[in-house]
C-alpha positions as CSV (number, residue, x, y, z in Angstrom):
1,M,3.5,12.5,-7.7
2,R,7.0,11.8,-6.3
3,V,8.5,8.8,-5.0
4,I,9.8,9.6,-1.5
5,A,10.5,6.0,0.0
6,E,10.1,2.2,-0.6
7,I,9.5,0.2,2.3
8,P,11.1,-3.4,2.1
9,H,8.9,-6.4,2.2
10,P,9.4,-10.0,0.9
11,Q,6.1,-10.6,-0.9
12,L,5.0,-6.8,-1.5
13,R,6.3,-3.7,-3.4
14,I,5.6,-1.1,-1.1
15,T,5.9,2.7,-2.2
16,V,5.2,5.9,-0.7
17,F,4.7,8.8,-2.9
18,N,3.9,12.5,-2.1
19,M,1.2,14.5,-4.1
20,N,-0.7,17.6,-3.4
21,N,-0.1,17.5,0.5
22,K,-0.9,13.9,0.7
23,Y,1.2,10.7,1.2
24,L,0.1,7.8,-1.1
25,V,1.1,4.4,0.3
26,K,0.9,1.9,-2.5
27,F,1.0,-1.7,-1.9
28,E,1.5,-4.2,-5.0
29,A,1.1,-7.8,-5.2
30,G,1.0,-9.5,-8.5
31,P,-1.9,-8.0,-10.5
32,Y,-3.3,-6.2,-7.5
33,E,-2.8,-3.0,-5.9
34,Q,-4.3,-0.8,-2.9
35,V,-3.5,2.8,-2.3
36,F,-4.0,4.3,1.1
37,K,-4.2,8.3,0.9
38,V,-3.0,10.2,4.1
39,A,-2.9,13.7,4.6
40,V,0.5,15.3,5.4
41,D,-0.8,17.0,8.4
42,D,-2.2,13.7,10.0
43,V,0.9,12.3,10.6
44,E,4.3,13.7,12.5
45,S,6.6,13.0,10.0
46,L,7.5,10.4,7.2
47,E,8.9,8.1,9.6
48,T,5.7,7.9,11.7
49,L,3.9,6.8,8.5
50,I,6.5,4.3,7.8
51,D,6.3,2.8,11.3
52,A,2.2,2.7,11.0
53,V,3.2,-0.1,8.0
54,N,3.4,-2.6,10.8
55,D,2.4,-6.5,10.8
56,E,-1.2,-5.6,11.9
57,M,-1.8,-3.3,9.0
58,L,0.0,-5.6,6.6
59,E,-2.3,-8.6,7.6
60,K,-5.1,-6.3,6.6
61,V,-3.4,-5.3,3.4
62,A,-3.0,-9.1,2.6
63,A,-6.7,-9.8,3.5
64,G,-7.8,-7.2,0.9
65,F,-5.5,-8.7,-1.5
66,R,-7.1,-12.3,-1.0
67,Q,-10.5,-10.6,-1.3
68,M,-9.7,-9.2,-4.4
69,H,-8.2,-12.4,-6.0
70,V,-11.3,-14.5,-4.9
71,A,-13.6,-11.7,-6.5
72,N,-11.5,-11.3,-9.8
73,P,-13.6,-12.9,-12.5
74,W,-10.4,-12.6,-14.9
75,K,-8.3,-14.8,-12.9
76,N,-9.2,-18.1,-14.7
77,A,-9.9,-16.6,-18.3
78,S,-7.7,-17.8,-21.3
């Protein structure tokens, strides 16, 4: 797996990897992460993939992180 791009964002770490003819787009927020796998053949280019990480997608990713946080049984463990 090889890092091929990082997408700047003020709250999230967004990294794009290439592995086995797939792009992996990894979103990290604190202890949580989400990874989307996209076949290289399903997008025109890396730039097209990066452009798809738009406000609409980022809101959906943020909603996923909120759900993870609410469902996390260890968040209040000491």
